[in-house]
N, C-alpha and C positions, 0 to 999 in steps of 0.2 A: 633379677629384673622383674619388674611389675608389668604384666600386658598391660597396653594400651586400649581404651573403650573401645576401639574397634575389633580388638583380637588380634593386632598387626605381629605381635612378636611371639604368637603361637598359642593365644588364651584358644579355647574351645570355644565353639559357636554357641548360640543360644539352643536349647532343647527345642528338637523338633519331631513332633509324633509321628510325623510321615519316614522317619529314617529306622522305625521299627529296632528303636533303642540303640543304633548304631553311632554313637558321640564321639566320635574321634576327634582327635583334635584335628584343627587348622594347618594345613603341612605350612613351612615357613619358608617354603623355597620363591625366590621372584616371581616366579609363574603365575601365584594366586593376587599379587598386589592388583588391586583394582583402579583401573584408569578410566578416563572419557574421553571417546571417539567420535567424530560425528555426530556428537550430542546422546552418546548410546555408551552406558556405565557398561565395561566387560574387564573378565579378568583376561591376565597375559596369555595365558594358556589356551582362551578361546579364541584370543586373537591370532594367536601363533597358528591356531588350526587352520581357521578360517580365512586368513592368508596364504596359507599351504593350497588350500584347497581354491585358492581366487573366486572366494565367495564373501559376497560383500554385506554385512549384517541389516542394512538399511535399502540399498539399492542394488536392483536385479532384473535382468531381462528374461523372457522364458518363452519358450519356443510356440507356445500358443499363440503368441502376436500374429504370425502371420497366418494364422486360421481366422481372428479378428478381420486382420485385412484383408482377407479375401472375403470373406462373407460381405463386409461393408461395401467390398467394390462390386461384388455381383449384383447387390440390391441398387447401389448407383448408378451401374449400368443399364439395368430394367427401366429404369426411371429415366435417364439423358435419351433411352431409344423413344419411350414415349412420347416425351417434349419435340422431336422434329419427324415422325412419322407422318403428320398430316403433311408437315409443308414440303417436303420432299415431293410428295406427288398434289401438289396443291391445282393443280389445273386440274386434274380428273376429280377431286375432292371439290371443287368449287362446283363444277357440272352434276354431280352426285346428288348434292344438297341442295344448288338450284340458289346458291347464296353469292355474296358479292365476292372479291379478292380477299378484301380488309377485314370480312369477316372469318377468314379461311387463315389470315395471317392472325387473328387472334387466340387461334390455336397455339399458336406457338408463346405472342404476348401474354398469355395469360399467367403461365409460368413466370414473368417477369413480374406482371401484375400484381397477383399472390402474395409473393416474396416480400415485397416491400412493406407492407403493414404487418405481417407475420414475423417478419425476421427477430424482433428485438423481445415478442412473448416466445418465440423458438427458442432463441439463443438462453433467455433465462432457464426456461427449460431444462436445455441439456448444461447448464451448469449446475443447476440444483437437483437434478433428477439423474444424471448420468446418463453414458453411451448405451446401455441396454434398453431401458425405457424410450429412450429417442431413436435406436434401432428399431425397436418391435414396431413404435408408433410410426414410424417410415415404412417400413416395410408393409404393414396392415393398409394403411391409405394408398399407396402405390399399386397393391392386388386390387382393393375396393375402386379403384379409379379405371384399371383395365378390364376390370370386369362390367363396370358400368361403358364404358366405351365400345365392349362387343355388342351386350345390347344398345346401346345407340347406332350401330352400323345399319340403317335403312333409311331412307329418302327424309321419311317424316319425321326423323328422331333426331334431328340437330341440335336441339337444346340440351338432350340426355347426352349425346357425345360430349356436346362442350360442357357438360356438367363434372363429364367423368375425365377430362383434362383437367379440370380445376381440382378436383381431388388429387389428381397425380402431380398438379402444381404445389397441394399443400406437404405433400412429402418431400416433395424437393425443397422445401423451406428446410426440413431437419437435415436434409442429406446433403445438401451443398458447403454447410458449415462446419461438417465432420471430417475431413481429412487431415487438417492441420491437429485435431482434437485427437483422434485416433493417434495418430502418430507421437505426440507426448504422450499421450497415455503409456501408451505401449509399448514401444523405442527408445533405445539408447542413444545417447548426443551422438554416437557414430553415424546413425542410420536414419534420425529422425526427419529430415528434408528427402534421403529418397525413400521412406515410406507414406512421407506426405506427398511424392509426385506420383506414387503407384496408385494411392487415393484419386489423385483426380486422371492418373491412367483411366480407369475404371470408367469413370463418369465418361469421358471422351471416347471410350472403346465402345459405348452404348451408342454414341452419338453417331459413329462409323457406322455399325451394324445399321442403325437409324437410316441413315444413307443410300445405304445396298438393298436392303431385303425389301421395303415398300415397293420399289418400283417393280421389284420383278415379282411380284405377287399381285400388287393392283397395278392394273393395265388399263388406260385409256378405251372405252368401247363404248357404243351407242346405247346397247342394250344395258340397263341400270341392273336385273338380276344379276349379269355375269360380275360388274364391278361390285355388286353386294357381298356377291362370294367371294370374290378376292377379299375383301374389307372383312369380312366376318373371319375368314381362315386367318387372316394376320393378328384381326383381336385375339382370337382364341387361343392361338398360340401366346400371346404375349400373356395372357390372364392365366395360362396354366403355370407359366415359368413365373411368373410374381406368386404364384401360391405357393410353388415348391418353394421359394427362398424363404417366403415367410415361415413355412415350419421349419427350415434350416438356424433360422434368426431365433425362433421360441428355443429351440433345442439347444444350442450352441453358442448364442451370443453371449459375451459376460462381460461385467458393467468395468470392470479395472483388473488388474494384477495383483495380488498380495501386497509385493512390494514395489516400491517407483522404479521407472527403469532407469533412471539418470538423477544425478545432484541436484541439478538444475527443476527438474519436476517436483525432487524433495522439498526443494527450498521454496518452489510457488507455491505448493499446499500450504507450507507454514505462511507464508505472507498472504494470503488469501484468505486463510481464516481469518473470520468476523465481520469481512467486509462485502458490502451490500453491493447490487447488482447496478445499482444507480450510481453508486462510487466509479465503480469501473468505468461504466460509460461516460460518466464525467471525465474519469483520467483519459479513459481513449482520445475522446472531442477535443482535448484540451491538449492533446500531443501535436504540434505542428507539424514534426514531420511524417507523422501516422496519416494526420489529414491529408497532407501532398499524395500520400501514397492511395490514399482513399480515393482521392479525383484522378489521376493516373489510372491506376489500375482499373475505376470506372468506364473509363475512356474504350481504355485496350479493349478489356473483355466485352462491353457493350458495343463496339465494334465488330467484334466476333460473334455476339450475338445477332445481330442486323444481316450477318453475308450469311450465316446458318438458314436464317430464316428465309431470307431472299435471295438464294442461290438458284433456286429454281427458275425466278423470274429473271432474275441478271443473264444465267446463259440463255435462256428460250427467248429472252429480248435479241440476242443477236443469233444464235443457232437453233431455229425451230426444229421440233418435232426431236428434241436430244435428252429427251426424259431420262431413259438409260445412263448416259452419258454425264447428267446431271447426276446422277448416284454416286457413278466413279470416281467424277473430282471432289465430289463431296466425301467421300471415303479418303481420296489421299488427301485432302486437307486434315482429316482429323487423324489418319496412322502417322503423318508426318508429325503433326499435334504431339501425338502418344509418345513419338522418339524423342520430340523437343522437351516433353516435361519429363521423363526418365533422365534425360542426358544433365538438364539443370539440376536434377536433384540431387544425382552424382555429384557432379561439380560443386554444388554447394556444402555436401557434404566433406568433400576432399579439400578444398580453399579455401571456405566459410568469405569469400568476397560477394559480398551482397549487393551493395550500393552498383560497383561496376560491372554485376551481371547485370545490374535490374536495367542500368542505361545502355548496356550493349544491346541486350534483345529486346527492348524497346526500340531502338533507331533501327534494328533488323526488321522489327516489325511494321517499322512505316516505310523503309525499302522495297518488303515484299507486297506490302499495299499498293506502291507507285506503279509497281511492276506488272500487278495482277490488273489494275485500272490499264495498262497501256495495251497488255496482253489480247483483249477482250475485241479490240478491232484488227487481229492480226489475221483472221477467217483460217487458226491453224488450233483446232481445242488440243491438241497434245500439248502444246505451249501452254495454255490456259492450265494446263492438270500439272506442269511441272512447275510454273508459276504459285499453283494455289500451295503445291508442297511445300515447296521454301516459305509461302507463307504462314502456313499450319504450324512448320517446325517451332518459328520463332513467337507467333501469336499466342500459341495452346500453350508451347514452353514457358510463359510468361504466367500460366496460373498458378502453378507450386509455390515460384519464386516470389508472387506477390503473397503467398499465406505466410512462408516461412521469414521473408524481410519482417513482414507487421508482425508475426510473433517474437521477433529480436527487438522492433522498434517499442513494443507494447510490454513487454515483459516487468510483473510476472502477472499481467492480466491474463484470464482465459483465452487460448487459442479459437476458441469456440466464440468468443464474443468479438474477437478482433475480425476472423475469417466470416463471419456473420454480416459484421458492415461492409466488409470489402466486397461481399456478393452484393448487398443490398446496393449498392454503389453502380455495380456492373448491372443490374436489373434498372437502375435509375436512367443509367443513360440507354441502354439498351431497347426499351421503349420510345422515348422521343427516335433514336436515331433508324429503327425498324421503320416507325410509321412514317417519318421525312424522308428518308431514303425510299421507300416503296413508291410514295408520291410521286417522287422525283423521276424513278425510274416508267412509271407508268405515263408521266407527262413529258418529259424530257430525256429520257434515254438512260439506260445502265453507267457511264461516261460519268453523266453528271452527279449521279448518286455515290458512286466508286471516289469521284474528287472529294465528297464530302468527308467519307471515313477516312481518307488520305489525310486533309487539313484536319482534322480532330485528332487522330495519331501524332501529327507533328506538333499543335498543342501538348500532347499528354507527353511526349520527346522533353520538351521544356520543361514541365514538372517534374517529371522522374530528377532531374540534374539537380534540381535544387534541393532534394531529399537529402541529409545528412546521415553518415552511417552511423547513429547512435546504437550498437549492438549490445543490449544489455542483458540479453541471456546469455550470449557468451562470457559477457564481462561476470556474471554471478559462477557462472560454470568454473572460471580460471580462479576467480577467487577462493571459491570449495576448495580446488584441487591444491592450491595455495597453502592453504590451512591444514592440509593431509601433508602435503612436504612439511612444514615447518614443525607439525605435531612428530612427525617419522625421525627428522632429524634432532630433536628434543630427546626422544624417545631412546635412539641411537646412541646418543651423548651420554646421555643418563646412564646405560647399559655399561658404557666403557669406562665410565667413573664409578661406577659400580664395582667392576673387576678390581679396579686400582685399590679401592678404599677397603672392601673387602679384608684383605692379608692382615690392614695394619689396625683395623677396628675391634676385629674380634665377630662384629656383628655383620653378617653378610646382608640383610637387608636394611641397612642403613642408608645407601645411596638409593634403595628403590622408594623407601619415606621419602627421600627430597625429591625424586624426580616425581612422585605419584604427588605432591604436593606444588609442585610446580606446574603440573598439566591442570590440576584442578582449579590453581590460580587464574591458570592462561584462559580455563573454557568459564570459568564462573566469575563476573565482572562483580569489582566491589562496591557494595552499597553506598557508599561516601562516593564513590566515583561517580554515581549514578545520579 
């Protein structure tokens, strides 16, 4: 029998100098029939060995993913701490720099204002330069801002302090959009929602520390030198921590794993090849379900930003001289929110119920805001703290939920782009909410300011209920698994047929040739059909 051109029936392969003259004939067992699986050409013995070791030649998760997530969380935590550290002691900062309350509020709002014009270039940089460059850039700006704020901790250097806060705010532009991107780049389909929730957890933990530490270090005092000493101590600690984190990022932070962690990520990389950033933005802004999520997410998180910025004013308007208690209430608000973020992430990984979870969490956030509004007039701070825990659990729990729902609605667009636009929406709502509610609190009282936020969340709940569950990422994952199952079934059927035919034909490879042709025909479309 004459061999086929590819040596299928035992013809020796072409000579290869790397074999040092060992030109042994290619074995004629079925194990060496070349097949195509998931777009990769393999021999059957390679496939069997890899399946036995539970190793996919294309998709793989790495243990180092937890190190990458931890490094990101630490940088995000330090940046979030810098956001809130002025606002939680706003009365002390106001007297120390001898400025208006609105000027002090801008220490928080500069984070929101800076984000809006820089989000598109920041997202473009994330998509085109990758996680390492963004991580180094964010950590560097975060560190520089902390040292500027340490320098500006003098009564006559308010502009320097505000400049340092603005530099840290630019770092936030790169940080806020990264949780979903880090999760999708490093984690498999079964852990991506949990990883995203942990990424948000780092940011929220920084806010929690920011509510507690400043009131303990920077206390009201008539002597500016005492206040200055406290502020310099706080900012020096912040600067040293951010410097250490920058060193860790430079040494250990990686761009991406050698192989994608999930089939959806692999397919998303293929589909995004050759697609411009403007095409991606256009696809997102013309996605009606994503636009609805953009508005509802902005209302929810914008309300949270307003509460965090104005908590000192809200509580002190009803409970004077309760600066330390404000920090405890803020800590309770954020810690319960961290639990909410983790719980919603685990719930999504287990159930994949996005729309129903979004609606439920949003309605419970509305309920918590209404209860918080009512609790302020009860003259019981412990009740305010308990209600704040309920509010924080669901309001903060919506953060990773929004990121992951957006990733599902907009697949295969970049997670960094969708989460960046969500954060831009939150900042766009957060600035007017903070200004409006702050003015209302000063002129009318905390009750009316809280009612504005309650009404806004009610509108957001209605918008959330209108979003349809178009889960594109899940659909892509299911399709890929379906193709894998079909291939395995075809492979198994061909092997059984080969066992029956090998004895009758006298050619043990004949059935495998037929299987090989079927697989190749299945994987490579007919040009005429195209």
